C-alpha positions as CSV (number, residue, x, y, z in Angstrom):
1,X,-9.2,7.0,10.4
2,X,-6.0,5.9,8.7
3,X,-5.9,6.8,4.9
4,X,-4.2,3.9,3.0
5,X,-4.5,5.1,-0.7
6,X,-5.5,8.3,-2.4
7,X,-6.5,9.0,-6.0
8,X,-4.7,12.3,-6.6
9,X,-5.6,12.6,-10.3
10,X,-9.4,12.4,-9.6
11,X,-9.7,16.1,-8.6
12,X,-7.5,17.1,-11.6
13,X,-9.5,15.1,-14.2
14,X,-13.0,15.5,-12.8
15,X,-15.4,17.9,-11.2
16,X,-16.3,16.2,-8.0
17,X,-20.0,16.7,-7.0
18,X,-21.1,14.3,-4.2
19,X,-19.2,11.8,-2.1
20,X,-20.3,8.5,-0.5
21,X,-18.7,6.2,1.9
22,X,-18.8,2.5,1.1
23,X,-17.6,-0.8,2.5
24,X,-15.7,-3.3,0.4
25,X,-16.3,-7.1,0.4
26,X,-12.9,-8.6,0.8
27,X,-11.7,-12.3,0.7
28,X,-8.8,-14.0,2.4
29,X,-5.6,-12.1,2.7
30,X,-6.8,-8.9,1.0
31,X,-7.3,-7.0,4.3
32,X,-3.7,-7.8,5.3
33,X,-2.3,-6.4,2.1
34,X,-4.5,-3.3,2.5
35,X,-3.3,-2.7,6.0
36,X,0.3,-3.0,4.7
37,X,-0.5,-0.2,2.2
38,X,-0.3,-2.4,-0.9
39,X,-3.3,-1.0,-2.7
40,X,-3.8,1.2,-5.7
41,X,-7.0,2.9,-7.0
42,X,-5.5,5.0,-9.7
43,X,-7.1,3.3,-12.6
44,X,-10.2,1.9,-10.9
45,X,-13.9,2.9,-11.4
46,X,-17.3,1.9,-10.1
47,X,-20.1,0.2,-12.1
48,X,-23.7,-0.4,-11.0
49,X,-25.2,-3.7,-12.1
50,X,-28.7,-4.9,-11.0
51,X,-28.9,-2.6,-7.9
52,X,-25.4,-3.5,-6.7
53,X,-22.2,-1.5,-6.9
54,X,-18.9,-3.0,-7.9
55,X,-15.4,-1.5,-8.1
56,X,-13.4,-2.6,-11.1
57,X,-9.6,-2.6,-11.5
58,X,-8.7,-1.9,-7.9
59,X,-5.3,-3.4,-7.4
60,X,-4.5,-5.1,-4.1
61,X,-1.0,-6.7,-4.2
62,X,-0.7,-10.4,-3.0
63,X,0.1,-10.8,0.7
64,X,3.8,-11.6,1.1
65,X,3.3,-14.3,3.8
66,X,0.3,-15.8,2.0
67,X,0.0,-19.4,0.8
68,X,-1.2,-20.7,-2.5
69,X,-4.7,-19.5,-1.5
70,X,-3.6,-15.9,-2.0
71,X,-6.2,-13.5,-3.6
72,X,-6.4,-12.4,-7.2
73,X,-5.0,-8.9,-7.6
74,X,-7.5,-7.0,-9.8
75,X,-10.7,-8.9,-9.3
76,X,-14.1,-7.1,-9.3
77,X,-15.1,-6.4,-5.7
78,X,-18.6,-5.6,-4.4
79,X,-19.2,-2.3,-2.6
80,X,-21.6,-2.1,0.4
81,X,-23.9,0.9,0.0
82,X,-27.5,1.5,1.1
83,X,-30.2,0.8,-1.6
84,X,-31.2,4.4,-1.7
85,X,-27.6,5.5,-2.3
86,X,-27.2,3.0,-5.1
87,X,-30.4,4.2,-6.8
88,X,-29.4,7.8,-6.5
89,X,-26.0,7.1,-8.0
90,X,-27.6,5.1,-10.8
91,X,-30.1,7.8,-11.6
92,X,-27.3,10.4,-11.8
93,X,-25.2,8.2,-14.1
94,X,-28.1,7.5,-16.6
95,X,-29.7,11.0,-16.6
96,X,-26.9,13.4,-16.1
97,X,-24.0,11.4,-17.6
98,X,-21.9,11.3,-14.4
99,X,-19.2,8.8,-13.7
100,X,-18.3,7.3,-10.3
101,X,-14.6,7.4,-9.3
102,X,-12.9,6.2,-6.1
103,X,-11.1,9.0,-4.1
104,X,-9.5,7.2,-1.1
105,X,-9.2,3.9,0.7
106,X,-9.0,4.0,4.5
107,X,-9.4,2.0,7.7
108,X,-12.2,3.2,10.0
109,X,-12.9,1.5,13.3
110,X,-11.1,-1.6,12.0
111,X,-13.0,-1.9,8.8
112,X,-11.8,-1.1,5.3
113,X,-13.8,1.7,3.6
114,X,-13.7,3.5,0.3
115,X,-14.8,7.0,-0.5
116,X,-16.4,7.3,-4.0
117,X,-17.6,10.4,-5.7
118,X,-20.0,11.4,-8.5
119,X,-17.9,13.2,-11.1
120,X,-18.0,14.8,-14.5
121,X,-15.0,14.9,-16.7
122,X,-13.1,18.2,-17.2
123,X,-12.1,19.6,-20.6
124,X,-8.6,20.6,-21.3
125,X,-9.3,24.3,-20.7
126,X,-11.0,23.5,-17.4
127,X,-7.8,21.7,-16.3
128,X,-5.7,24.6,-17.3
129,X,-7.9,27.0,-15.4
130,X,-7.8,24.9,-12.2
131,X,-4.0,24.7,-12.4
132,X,-3.9,28.5,-12.7
133,X,-6.1,29.0,-9.7
134,X,-4.0,26.6,-7.7
135,X,-0.8,28.3,-8.7
136,X,-2.2,31.8,-7.9
137,X,-3.3,30.6,-4.5
138,X,0.1,29.1,-3.7
139,X,1.8,32.4,-4.7
140,X,-0.5,34.4,-2.5
141,X,0.1,32.2,0.5
142,X,3.8,32.4,-0.1
143,X,3.7,36.2,-0.2
144,X,1.6,36.4,3.0
145,X,3.7,34.0,5.0
146,X,6.1,35.5,7.5
147,X,9.1,33.9,5.8
148,X,8.2,35.2,2.3
């Protein structure tokens, strides 16, 4: 499994509850750009429409050796999930006010996959608390290391 892109801000901005692995429907030269690492999921999100999942604002740069038939950079792409998973996600979104954020894009067995998570937004004080915990953990590890 080769990780191509990561959404580092997701764990800082959201409480992550449950993750899912989904395939992405790609067209033309999109897979070549993804394999070259020209993808960004920082500002993308997932929507459910009529029992189908779509990722919106996922940026895949145009392929450098492409022709005039190159792909559109931020088009809406369909995600491939099982029907039960889509219904479960939709239920959580409507009842419990969750949102769905992408965590990482990777290549698995030659296919492009994306990991998405059900998430709830953090308040400012939650963000501060998680930063304090992370800092304390880092200090403790530094003190316990043989060099420290």
